[in-house]
C-alpha positions in Angstrom: -0.1 -0.1 0.0 1.4 3.3 -1.1 2.0 6.0 1.8 1.2 9.8 1.5 4.1 11.8 0.1 6.0 8.5 -0.9 8.3 9.2 -4.0 7.0 7.4 -7.2 9.8 5.8 -9.2 9.0 5.2 -12.9 11.7 3.3 -14.9 11.6 1.9 -18.4 12.3 -1.7 -18.7 13.2 -3.7 -21.9 11.8 -7.2 -21.5 13.6 -10.3 -22.5 11.4 -10.3 -25.5 12.4 -6.7 -26.4 9.1 -5.0 -25.5 9.5 -1.6 -23.7 7.4 -1.4 -20.5 7.0 1.6 -18.2 7.2 0.5 -14.7 6.0 2.0 -11.7 7.6 1.2 -8.3 6.8 2.4 -4.9 9.8 3.2 -2.9 10.1 4.6 0.8 13.4 6.2 -0.2 14.0 10.0 0.7 15.3 10.7 -3.0 13.9 13.1 -5.6 12.8 11.3 -8.7 15.3 13.1 -10.9 18.1 11.4 -8.5 16.6 8.1 -9.4 16.2 8.5 -13.1 17.5 5.3 -14.8 16.2 2.6 -17.0 16.6 -1.2 -17.0 16.9 -3.6 -19.7 18.0 -6.9 -20.7 22.1 -7.0 -20.7 23.7 -7.0 -24.2 26.9 -8.2 -25.4 28.4 -4.9 -25.2 27.9 -4.6 -21.7 30.9 -7.0 -20.9 33.1 -4.3 -19.7 30.9 -3.0 -17.1 29.6 -6.1 -16.0 33.5 -7.3 -15.5 34.1 -4.1 -13.4 30.9 -5.0 -11.3 32.0 -8.4 -10.8 35.5 -6.8 -9.5 33.5 -4.6 -7.0 32.0 -7.6 -5.6 35.5 -9.1 -4.9 35.4 -11.6 -8.0 38.3 -10.3 -10.4 36.7 -10.3 -14.0 38.2 -9.3 -17.3 36.2 -8.0 -19.9 37.1 -11.1 -22.2 36.2 -13.4 -19.3 33.0 -11.8 -18.8 32.3 -12.0 -22.8 32.9 -15.7 -22.6 30.3 -15.8 -19.4 27.9 -13.9 -21.1 27.9 -15.9 -24.4 27.3 -19.1 -22.3 24.7 -17.5 -20.1 22.8 -15.9 -23.3 22.6 -19.4 -24.7 20.5 -21.0 -21.7 17.0 -19.6 -21.4 17.0 -20.6 -17.8 19.3 -17.3 -17.1 18.3 -13.7 -17.4 20.5 -10.6 -16.9 19.2 -7.3 -16.6 21.1 -3.8 -16.1 20.3 -0.4 -15.0 21.3 2.3 -17.1 21.6 6.0 -16.3 22.8 8.6 -18.6 23.6 5.8 -21.3 25.9 3.9 -18.8 25.4 0.6 -17.1 25.5 1.2 -13.2 24.1 -1.9 -11.8 23.1 -5.4 -12.9 21.4 -8.6 -11.8 21.4 -12.0 -12.8 19.1 -14.9 -12.2 18.5 -18.3 -12.8 15.4 -20.7 -12.8 15.6 -24.6 -12.0 13.6 -27.6 -10.8 14.4 -28.8 -7.5 14.3 -32.0 -5.5 12.5 -30.5 -2.7 9.5 -28.8 -4.3 7.1 -29.6 -7.1 7.3 -26.3 -9.0 10.6 -24.7 -10.3 12.4 -22.0 -8.4 14.2 -18.9 -9.1 17.7 -17.7 -7.8 19.4 -14.3 -8.0 22.8 -15.2 -8.7 24.3 -11.9 -8.8 23.4 -8.3 -7.6 25.7 -5.5 -8.0 25.5 -1.6 -8.2 28.6 0.4 -8.9 29.6 1.8 -5.3 29.3 5.6 -6.6 25.7 4.7 -7.5 24.4 2.8 -4.5 21.5 4.0 -2.2 19.6 5.3 -5.2 16.8 2.9 -5.6 18.9 0.8 -8.5 19.3 -2.3 -6.4 15.4 -2.3 -5.4 14.5 -1.7 -9.1 16.5 -4.5 -10.3 15.0 -6.7 -7.9 11.7 -5.5 -8.7 12.3 -6.4 -12.3 13.6 -10.0 -11.6 11.0 -10.7 -9.4 8.5 -9.7 -12.2 10.2 -11.6 -14.6 10.2 -14.5 -12.3 6.5 -14.4 -11.7 5.7 -13.9 -15.4 7.5 -17.4 -15.9 5.3 -18.9 -12.9 8.2 -19.0 -10.4 6.7 -18.4 -6.6 10.1 -19.0 -4.7 13.2 -16.9 -5.1 16.3 -17.6 -3.0 19.6 -15.8 -3.0 23.2 -16.1 -1.2 25.2 -13.3 0.4 28.6 -13.2 2.0 28.4 -13.3 5.7 30.3 -10.1 5.8 27.9 -8.0 3.8 25.8 -7.0 6.5 24.3 -4.1 4.5 23.3 -6.4 2.0 21.6 -8.6 4.4 19.4 -5.5 5.7 18.5 -4.5 2.3 17.3 -8.2 1.3 15.3 -8.4 4.4 13.7 -4.8 3.9 12.2 -6.4 0.6 10.8 -9.5 2.3 13.5 -12.3 2.0 14.1 -14.1 5.1 17.2 -15.7 6.4 16.7 -19.6 6.4 20.0 -21.5 6.3 23.6 -21.5 5.6 25.8 -21.9 2.8 28.9 -24.2 2.5 31.5 -24.1 -0.2 34.2 -26.3 -1.0 36.7 -26.0 -3.9 37.4 -29.2 -5.7 40.4 -30.2 -7.5 40.0 -30.7 -11.2 42.1 -32.8 -13.4 42.6 -31.6 -17.0 
């Protein structure tokens, strides 16, 4: 339910099918609409350089050529979606998602695999809008359950996700396996 004097965020979103949709997002942010002026669209091949920079900001060293290779593979798999936020013609954030079947549930689930906003562009509603776009895409594909991981040290991210209705419900364990060539 919208509160009185709540800022209105309108952003242009290009769906994976190429349709332009004007999205209205409600937010309790204290920024002016001009401050939040950005669009969201499906990622393109020429977005590899800023996507690589965003991965580096998350602590995952990535070159442009590595990101190009990753994006080529991802683009060939319909279970993946990548959306970017664009302001003044420049990518300023991204979200990557994945859908899959599971052993635990009868219906497919969605995962947010990556959410990154350039540090100079954070706290402007971009992450919130990217999440809303991903959730809308999931809903259009019949996905009702969405999960994500975040590192333990990213306490601001934990608060952010909880503010959007995500609940903590477990632990993630990681192990690097040796791979023979």
